[in-house]
C-alpha positions as CSV (number, residue, x, y, z in Angstrom):
1,M,10.0,4.6,18.9
2,S,11.9,1.5,19.9
3,K,14.6,0.2,17.6
4,G,12.4,-2.7,16.5
5,I,9.0,-1.0,16.2
6,D,8.1,2.5,14.9
7,I,5.2,4.1,16.8
8,E,3.4,7.2,15.8
9,T,0.4,8.9,17.4
10,L,-1.6,11.1,15.0
11,K,-4.9,12.9,14.7
12,L,-6.9,12.6,11.6
13,R,-7.5,15.9,9.8
14,S,-10.2,16.9,7.3
15,R,-7.9,16.3,4.3
16,D,-7.3,12.7,5.6
17,V,-10.9,11.6,5.3
18,D,-13.7,11.1,2.7
19,M,-17.2,12.5,2.5
20,H,-18.3,9.8,5.0
21,R,-15.7,11.1,7.5
22,R,-13.7,7.9,7.4
23,L,-10.0,7.7,6.6
24,R,-9.5,7.5,2.9
25,T,-8.2,4.2,1.7
26,S,-5.4,6.0,-0.3
27,E,-4.5,8.1,2.8
28,L,-4.3,4.9,4.9
29,F,-1.7,3.4,2.5
30,L,0.2,6.7,2.4
31,L,0.4,6.6,6.2
32,L,1.7,3.0,6.0
33,Q,4.2,4.0,3.3
34,E,5.5,6.9,5.3
35,A,5.8,4.8,8.4
36,S,7.9,2.3,6.4
37,I,10.2,5.0,5.1
38,R,10.6,6.7,8.5
39,H,11.4,3.4,10.3
40,T,13.8,2.2,7.6
41,E,15.7,5.5,7.9
42,A,15.8,5.2,11.7
43,L,17.3,1.8,11.3
44,G,20.2,3.3,9.3
45,M,19.0,2.2,5.9
46,G,18.0,5.6,4.5
47,R,18.7,7.4,1.2
48,D,22.5,7.3,1.6
49,K,22.2,3.5,1.2
50,T,19.6,3.5,-1.5
51,L,18.3,6.6,-3.4
52,D,21.7,8.3,-3.4
53,K,23.2,5.1,-4.9
54,G,20.6,4.8,-7.6
55,I,18.4,2.1,-6.1
56,L,14.7,2.5,-5.1
57,W,12.4,0.9,-2.5
58,V,9.4,-0.5,-4.3
59,L,6.2,-2.2,-3.1
60,L,5.4,-5.6,-4.6
61,M,2.3,-6.5,-2.6
62,Q,0.0,-5.2,0.2
63,R,-2.7,-6.5,2.4
64,A,-5.0,-5.0,5.1
65,E,-7.7,-6.4,7.3
66,I,-10.0,-3.6,8.6
67,T,-12.1,-4.0,11.7
68,R,-13.1,-0.3,11.7
69,M,-11.7,2.5,9.6
70,P,-10.7,5.5,11.8
71,C,-12.8,8.7,11.5
72,Y,-12.3,12.4,11.3
73,D,-10.8,14.1,14.4
74,E,-9.9,10.7,15.9
75,T,-6.5,10.1,17.5
76,V,-4.9,6.8,16.5
77,V,-1.6,4.9,17.2
78,L,0.2,3.5,14.1
79,R,2.8,0.8,14.6
80,S,5.2,-0.6,12.0
81,W,7.9,-3.2,12.2
82,P,10.0,-5.3,9.8
83,G,9.6,-9.0,9.3
84,T,12.5,-11.4,8.5
85,T,14.1,-10.6,5.2
86,M,13.5,-13.3,2.5
87,H,16.5,-13.0,0.2
88,L,15.3,-10.2,-2.1
89,L,12.1,-9.5,-0.2
90,F,11.5,-7.3,2.8
91,P,8.3,-8.0,4.7
92,R,6.8,-5.3,6.9
93,Y,3.8,-5.3,9.2
94,Y,1.5,-2.6,10.6
95,S,-1.3,-2.1,13.1
96,I,-3.5,0.8,13.9
97,E,-5.5,1.2,17.1
98,S,-7.5,4.0,18.8
99,D,-5.9,6.0,21.5
100,A,-8.1,4.0,23.9
101,G,-6.5,0.7,22.6
102,E,-9.3,-0.4,20.3
103,P,-7.8,-2.5,17.5
104,L,-8.8,-0.9,14.2
105,L,-6.8,-2.6,11.5
106,K,-3.7,-4.7,10.6
107,A,-1.7,-4.7,7.5
108,S,1.3,-6.3,5.8
109,A,3.4,-5.6,2.8
110,I,6.4,-6.9,0.8
111,W,9.0,-4.5,-0.4
112,S,12.1,-4.9,-2.6
113,L,14.9,-2.9,-4.1
114,V,15.3,-2.1,-7.8
115,D,17.9,-0.3,-9.9
116,A,16.5,3.2,-10.7
117,K,17.8,3.0,-14.3
118,T,17.2,-0.7,-15.3
119,R,14.1,-1.2,-13.0
120,K,15.6,-4.6,-12.2
121,V,15.6,-6.1,-8.7
122,V,19.0,-5.8,-7.0
123,F,20.7,-7.8,-4.3
124,P,20.5,-5.8,-1.1
125,E,23.8,-7.1,0.4
126,R,25.7,-5.4,-2.5
127,Y,24.6,-2.1,-1.1
128,G,24.9,-2.9,2.6
129,V,21.1,-2.9,3.1
130,E,20.3,-5.2,6.0
131,I,17.2,-5.0,8.3
132,D,16.7,-7.3,11.3
133,G,13.2,-8.8,11.6
134,V,10.9,-8.5,14.6
135,V,8.2,-10.9,15.7
136,T,5.5,-9.4,17.9
137,G,2.7,-12.0,17.6
138,D,0.5,-9.3,16.1
139,E,1.3,-10.0,12.5
140,I,-1.3,-11.0,9.8
141,A,-0.4,-13.2,6.9
142,L,1.7,-11.6,4.2
143,P,0.0,-10.8,0.9
144,S,0.1,-13.3,-1.9
145,T,-0.5,-13.6,-5.6
146,I,-4.1,-12.7,-6.6
147,R,-5.9,-15.0,-9.0
148,K,-7.1,-13.4,-12.2
149,Q,-10.9,-13.2,-12.6
150,D,-13.3,-12.4,-15.4
151,C,-14.3,-8.7,-15.6
152,G,-17.3,-7.0,-17.2
153,R,-16.5,-3.4,-16.8
154,E,-13.6,-1.3,-18.3
155,R,-12.2,2.2,-18.5
156,E,-9.0,3.8,-19.7
157,F,-6.9,6.1,-17.5
158,I,-4.0,8.4,-18.3
159,V,-1.6,8.9,-15.3
160,P,-1.5,12.6,-14.4
161,Y,1.5,14.4,-13.0
162,S,-0.1,14.6,-9.6
163,Y,-0.2,10.8,-9.2
164,V,3.5,10.3,-9.8
165,D,6.0,10.0,-6.9
166,L,9.8,10.3,-6.6
167,N,10.3,6.9,-8.1
168,G,8.8,8.3,-11.4
169,H,5.7,6.1,-11.4
170,M,2.1,6.1,-10.2
171,N,2.3,6.0,-6.4
172,N,0.8,2.9,-4.8
173,A,-1.8,4.9,-2.8
174,R,-3.2,6.4,-6.0
175,Y,-4.4,3.0,-7.2
176,F,-6.9,3.0,-4.4
177,D,-8.3,6.4,-5.5
178,L,-8.6,5.1,-9.0
179,A,-10.3,1.9,-7.9
180,E,-12.8,3.7,-5.6
181,D,-13.7,6.2,-8.4
182,C,-14.9,3.1,-10.3
183,I,-16.6,1.1,-7.6
184,G,-19.9,2.5,-6.3
185,A,-19.5,0.7,-2.9
186,A,-17.1,3.4,-1.7
187,A,-19.3,6.3,-2.7
188,R,-22.3,4.7,-1.1
189,G,-20.4,4.6,2.2
190,L,-20.0,0.8,2.5
191,P,-17.1,0.3,4.9
192,L,-14.0,-1.4,3.4
193,K,-13.1,-4.6,5.2
194,E,-10.2,-6.1,3.4
195,V,-7.7,-5.0,0.7
196,R,-5.2,-7.1,-1.3
197,T,-2.9,-5.6,-4.0
198,E,-0.3,-7.0,-6.2
199,Y,1.9,-4.6,-8.3
200,V,3.3,-6.4,-11.3
201,N,4.7,-3.6,-13.5
202,E,4.9,0.1,-12.9
203,I,2.8,2.8,-14.7
204,R,4.6,6.0,-15.5
205,F,3.6,9.6,-16.0
206,G,1.5,10.1,-19.1
207,E,1.0,6.4,-19.8
208,T,-2.5,5.0,-20.5
209,A,-3.7,2.1,-18.4
210,T,-6.8,0.0,-19.1
211,L,-8.6,-0.8,-15.9
212,R,-11.1,-3.7,-15.7
213,W,-13.3,-4.8,-12.7
214,N,-16.2,-7.1,-12.0
215,G,-18.4,-5.7,-9.3
216,D,-19.9,-2.9,-7.3
217,G,-20.0,-4.3,-3.8
218,G,-19.1,-7.4,-1.8
219,E,-15.8,-8.7,-3.2
220,V,-14.5,-6.7,-6.1
221,F,-11.6,-7.7,-8.4
222,L,-9.7,-5.1,-10.4
223,T,-6.9,-5.4,-12.8
224,G,-4.9,-2.9,-14.8
225,E,-2.8,-3.3,-18.0
226,C,-0.4,-0.8,-19.6
227,G,1.4,-1.2,-22.9
228,G,0.0,-4.7,-23.3
229,K,1.5,-5.9,-20.0
230,P,-0.2,-6.5,-16.6
231,A,0.3,-3.6,-14.2
232,F,-1.6,-4.6,-11.0
233,R,-4.3,-6.7,-9.5
234,M,-6.5,-5.8,-6.6
235,L,-9.2,-7.3,-4.4
236,L,-11.4,-5.1,-2.3
237,R,-14.0,-6.6,0.1
238,Y,-17.1,-4.6,1.3
239,P,-20.3,-5.7,3.0
240,E,-23.0,-6.7,0.5
241,G,-25.2,-3.8,-0.3
């Protein structure tokens, strides 16, 4: 790992993939999350600057463009690097390629810091959190706000203990498990091509969320509400079929 870019080579195991032997969407975003944490710690901005002082890293938005999802037993190279900090927002970029150099996917995310008690965004400079950005030329556009769409399908979901992370809320990766349990395209084996997510308000352990969506293939919009407030919005794009 260079100072500016985190590089990890890994081999996909059986627990990483779905029944179609492709990397699970949720596992992909767990890998990106862990790469972000690992690199942030390596840059000297670990838990002594954040968690131990009562502030948390949280994801606000994510985006991924997928050429080909890696498969079971495949060795891939994951790269992660920070973008230029935008006041309260910390952009981060990612790429995954095969060990032979085949580009597989690119992703981007926007992170921020919140107070663990109040859940309000905090000023990073007050805690000495500073991360220098890197420009590689391999960045995709950062995620942006997702326009609300009409939905014709609905279900309720109670957040179980197993979906909750150390921040005390439903982990970002679990939203993709929930979405794919609703959308038939994933079960039919249609390859995911693009993902956009926007996390508006957290959903905590034991809370009931109402999930709504408007399709079963092609471009699918999903939205979730909890306690009468919007929780997240998501766009998933599959081939038609």
